[in-house]
N, C-alpha and C positions, 0 to 999 in steps of 0.2 A: 767492678773488679772480677766478679764471677763470669760475666759475659766475656770480658777480655781474656780470661784464662781458658774458657771453653773454646775460643776461636784462636788461641795461640798455637803456633806450629808445634808439632810433637817434639821436635828437637829442643824447643824452648821449654816445654813442659818437663822434659828429661833434665835439663839444666837446673830448673827450679827444684826438682826432687833431689838431685845430687847436692845442691847447695843448702838443703834443709828449709827452703823458703815456702814450700808447699809439700804436703805429704801425699803419698799414693792414695790413701783413704779419702783425702779431701778431693782429689781429682776424680776418683770413682764416684763419690757421693754427688759431686757437681753434675757429672754426666747422667747419673741415675735420676736426679731430680729433673733435668731437662728432658730426658726420655719419657718420664712419667707425665710431664706436662705437655709435651709437643707430639710424641709419637702417636697418640690416638687420632690426631689430625693428619699425620703423614703416612703412618703404617710403614715406616722405614725398617723397623725391626720385626722379625718373625718371633724371636725369642730373646729375652733379656736375662742374664745370669746375675741377678742382683746379689744374692748371698754369696755365691761362689766368687764373684768379682771382689766383694768386700774382703773375703777371706784371703784372696790372692794379694790384695792391696796391703793387708796387715803383714803378710809374709814379706812383701817387697820392702816395707818399712823396716822390718827386723833386719833384712839383708843390708839395707842402707846403713843402719847403725853399725853393722859389723864391717863396714868398709867396702861392700859390693859396689862396683862402678859399672855395671852392665849398661849399655848405651840407651836402653829404653826402660830402665827399671821403674816399675810402677805406672807406666803410661798406658791408658786404656786404648784398645783397638777393637774393631769389629770384623767378623768373618762372614763372607758370603755363604748362603745356605746351599751351596753345592760342593763345599769343601768340608771334610770331616773334622769335627771337634769331639774329642773323647767325652762320652757321657751324654751326648745329645743326638737325636735323630738328624739325618741329613735328608731334607724333604725334596729338594730340587723343585720347590714350588708346587708340589702335588700332595695328594693324600695317599700316595702309593708307597710310602716309606715303611721300613720295618723296625728293627731293633736299633737302639743307640749305638753309635760308633764306639769301638773299644779303644781306639788310639787316635791321636791327632794326626791329620795329614802332615807331611813333611814340612810344608811352608808354615803351618801353625806351630809345629814343634820348634822351628827356628825362631819364629817371632817370640815365643815364650822364652826360649834360651837367651834372647836378647833382653829379657826382663819385662816384656809387654804383658798387660793384663787383658784377657779376652772378656769383653763386657757383654757380648751377645752376637746373635746371628741376624744378618740382614736379608730382607725379602728379595725374592726372585720370581719371574714368571714361570709357568710350567716348563720343565725340562730346559730352562734357560733359553727357550726358543723364540722369544719375541724381543723387539726393540723397545717395548714398554714393559713395566712391571705390574702385571695384573694377573691374579690367580683366582680361579673359582674356589680354591680351598682357603686361601689366606687373604683375599681381598685386593683392593687397589692401593698401590703406593703412589703418593702425590708429590709434586714438585714444590720445594720450599719457596720458590720465587712466584708461583701462582698455583694454588691448590686445585685449580680446575685442569691443570696440565700435568703431563707425565714427566717423571725424572729420567725417562729412557730405560733401557734394559740391555742385557739382563741384570747388570749390576746396579739397578736403579735404587734398591734399598741402601746400598753402600753409599752411593752418591748423595741421596737425599739426607742420610744421616750426617755425613761430613758437612754438607752445605748448610744444614740447620744448626750445626754446633752440638749435635748429640754424641759425637765422638771425633777425635782428631784425625783418624785415618782408618780406612776400611779396605779389606781384601776385595779384589775383583777378579774376574776371569773374562777372557776375550776370545771368542771363536769366530767373530765376524764384525766386531765393533762394540762388544759388550762392556768394555772399560771406557772406550773413547766417547761413545754416544752419551752415556749417563754423565760423564765428566763435562762434556760439552753443554748439555742441557741444564746442568746445575751450576755452571760457572766455576768449575774446578779444573785442576790439572790431572790428567789421566794418561799414563804411559802403558801401552802394550809393549812389553820388552821383546827382545829377540826370542823366537820360539826355543824353549828349553832352558832359558836363562834361570827361571825359577822352576824347581822340580814339581812335577805333577804327582809325585809319589803319594799314595801307593799305586797310582795308575801309571802305565808306561807312556800313554799319550791320551788325547781326548779329541773326540770328533775327528778321528783319523788324521791327526796331525795339524788341525786348524787352530787349536786353542793354546793360549799363553796365559799364565797367571801374572797378576800385577797388583798395584795399589792405587787407590784414589785418595788424593790429598788436596789441601788448599795451596801448598807451595811446592815448587820444583825441588827444593832442597829436601823436603820431607820424603818425597818419592825416591830420590837418590839414596837417602839414608836407608830406607826400608829395602831398597833393591840390594844395597851392599850387604845388609844383614840377613837376607833370606834367599839370595841367589846361590847357584852352584848345583851340580848334579847329584843325584842319588843313584844307587846301583840299578834301579829298575828303569831309569830314563833311557829313551831311544835317541832323543835329540840332546847333543852336548856341544853347545857353541863354545868357541875358544874363550878363555878368560879375558876380561877387559884389560887394556893396557895400563889403566890406573883406576883407583876406586871411583865409583860413580859420584859420590859426594864431592870428591876433588874436582871431577869434570864439571859438575853443576856450579861449583864455586868460582870457576875461572872463565874468562872470556873465550869465545870460540875462534877468535881470529877472523879474518875476512873470508866469508864463505861464498861459494857459487850456489845460488838458490834458484831452482825452477819453481814455477807455480802454474796451476791449471784449474780451470773450472769444468773441464771435461770429465764425464763419468764413463765407466766401461760400457761397451756395447751390450745389447741384449736385454736392456731394461729401460723403461721410460721414466725419466726423472725430470722434474721441474724444479729448478734452483730458485729458492726464494730470494727476493731482491735484498733483504736485510743480510742474508747469509753471504751473498755476493759482495755486498758492501764491506762486511767484516773481513773477508779474505783480501780484498783489494787494499783495505786500510792496513792490514797486517803486512802486506807486501811493501807498502810505502814506508811503514815503520822500519822494516828490515833494511830498506835502502838508506833510510836516515841513519841507521846504525853503521853504515859503511859497507854493507854486503852488496854483492852483485845479484840482482833478481831479474830474471827474464821469464817470459811466458813460454812454456814448452809442454805440449800434451804428451803424456806417456803413451807408449804403444802397448795398450792393455792386451790386445790380441784376443783370440777366441777361447782362451782357457778358463774364462769365468765360470762356465758350466761345471767345471771340475770341483771348484770350491763349494758351490751350492750342493753338488752331489755328496761331498764329504760331510757337510754340515747336516743335511737331511738324514743321511744314513746314520750319522752320529747320534742325532736326536732319537732315531728309532732304536738304536742299540742301547742307548741309555734307558729308554722306556722299558725295554725288555729286561734290563738288568735290575730293575727295581723289584722289591719283594712282592708288591701288590699292584701290578700294572692294570688289573681289572678296575682299580679305583680311579683311573684317569677318566676325564669327561670325554664325551663323544668326539669333540673336535680334535683333541689331542690323540685319541686312539686312531683317528683317521690320518692325522699327520704322521704318526708313527708308522702306520701301515704304508703310506707313500714311501717313507724312507726304507722300510724293510723290503719293498719291491725292487730296490736297486740291487742288482745281482753282484756277486763278488768279482766277476771279471770286469764289469763296468767300474766298480769301485777301484780296482787295481789300475785301470786306465786313468781314472781321475787322479790318483796319487802320482802316477807317472807323468801326468801333464804338468806337474809343478816345475819340473826341470826346464821345460820350454818357456814357461811363464817367467821364471827367474832370468833365463838367458835373454828373453825378449826385453825385459825391463832394465837389464844391466847396462844397456847403452846410455840410458838417462843418468844413471848414477856413476858412470864413468866420467861424465862431463860435469856433474853437479853433486854437491855435498848433501843437500836436503831438498825434498819436494814439498811444496805447500799446496794443500787441497782443502775443500770443505770436509767437515766431519759428517754431518747429516745435511740433507738438502733443505731443511726447514728448521726454524726454531722449535722449541718444545711443542708437541701436539697435544690436543685435548685428550683427557682420559676417555676410555671407552671406544677408542677409534676402531679396535678390532673386535669389540664385544658383539656377540650375536652373529658373527659371520662364520662361514664355513672354512674348511681346511684350505682350499685353493685360494680363496680371496685373502685369507690370512697370509698364506705363503708368498704370494706375489706382492702384496702390500708391504710386508716386512722386508722383502728383497729390495724394494725401491729405497727404503730408508737406510740400508747399509751398503748401498752401491759404492760409495767412496771409501769405505773402510775394509770391506772383505778382501780386495786384492792383496792386501798386505798380510792378511792371515794366510793366504795361499802361498805367498813367497816366504813368510815367516819373519820378515825383517821388522825392526822396531818402528813404531809410529805412536804419536802422542796427540792428544787434544789439548789445545792451549786457548784460554779465554781470549776473545777478540771483540770486546765491547758488548753492547746490548741494543736491543730494539728500542723504538720509541716508548713501548709499553714496559720496558724494564726486563725483558726476557734475555737470558744469556745468549751470546753468540760465541763461536769457536772456530779455530782453524786447526787443521791437521798438519803436523810436521812428520814427514816420513824420512827416516835415515837409511844409510847404507846398511846392508846385512851386518849384524853384529856391532853396529856403531851407536849404541844408546848414548855414549858420552857426548857426541856432537849434538844430538837431539836435546839432551838435558842442558847442555851449555847454552845453546841457542834459546831454548825455552826460558831459562833463567834470565837471559839478557832481555827478552821480551817482557818478562815479569817486572824487571827493573823499570822499564818504560811504562808499563801498564800494571800497577800493583793490585791485581785483582783480589788478593786475599783480604784487602781492606774493606771490601764490599760484603754486606750481609743481607740475606733475603728478608722480606717483610716478616715472615713468621718468627724470625729470631729476635 
């Protein structure tokens, strides 16, 4: 029963709390026990708020008795270690942090307002700048499906925690694939929403407009629920997408109708990528499932164009700016000081050109989405890689190696439109496979609806990794 509760959707956990069948304290204690037992092998959590979470759970129980019906009352969640939580330091995966945050970030405040209990902070790589989660300061985070492999990055701690049943949902951020790749490598659902859908406050933007906040969960419905509860602009935000036509949970619960779907195995120019045979098989199998569901699916390669350099420039300059914003940048290790120096060398006029290039990229790709509702691509070119892949290598080797891993995901950070990682089976060795669903600008609803339809055909949340 405990295992089933730990792996239950957060929407189900909330129902059990509202019905008095389980208490918030029981939920918190269940996850704290699992964290104590499994986290030493995974390193998914950088910090665990045991006593604080128990106190919040007791408060939630008192509210329930008083008739409080907040949608996530007493449900534990985790927050990525680049998003402020009041009373704790935000490390960005480094030792360069300073004083604890005085206030919650806006997205954390909204999750708490919905009744959620923050149980801890999940691990990230330095400056969230790698597609694996390995930090000289806080160690290596491992994949619950194979402890010798990475859960991806930079939201790798969040994905490992959810996949192993250490928490029901966890915050992620995505500046080039950092929600989608960890979700893909851990067998989970991960949506990068439309840029600006979830406020970045107290920051106006991040990585010069490349980053979106989102959630990593086991089910599509849980992501849709969290998106409804935490989306919307704050005064500081520069990106303000139009409000959705209907609630995201409603979109995820209904069929999408017959869609026109394009699929591609092509990656953008300018980078050498070798697509793994298992990944190819997962994509083509997903396409056949979509056809079996009644959708039209045709192969069509996007006209990615030459603007890819501009996204990389914005990311690398963003990493450099983040390094300089930390209280103790001198505590960064040599490799990350060099990477930050590379980014700092990008002059302001070139950065302005990089941001201006976004309009031509959007226009170039709009033709495909005029004819098709959704694009299907790989997420990463390979299944989960072995840990230590970038360990001991210099800044340039790290930079180009990481770039190859996010070739399929970064274009949609550049355009800002929604994209999701959806489980697509497994390798013969049991490692998760995934497909990327890219939606029209502002159309998370169709992505969620289609993903939920695939989930009905392939109920991935029923599968648990060996460590669990």
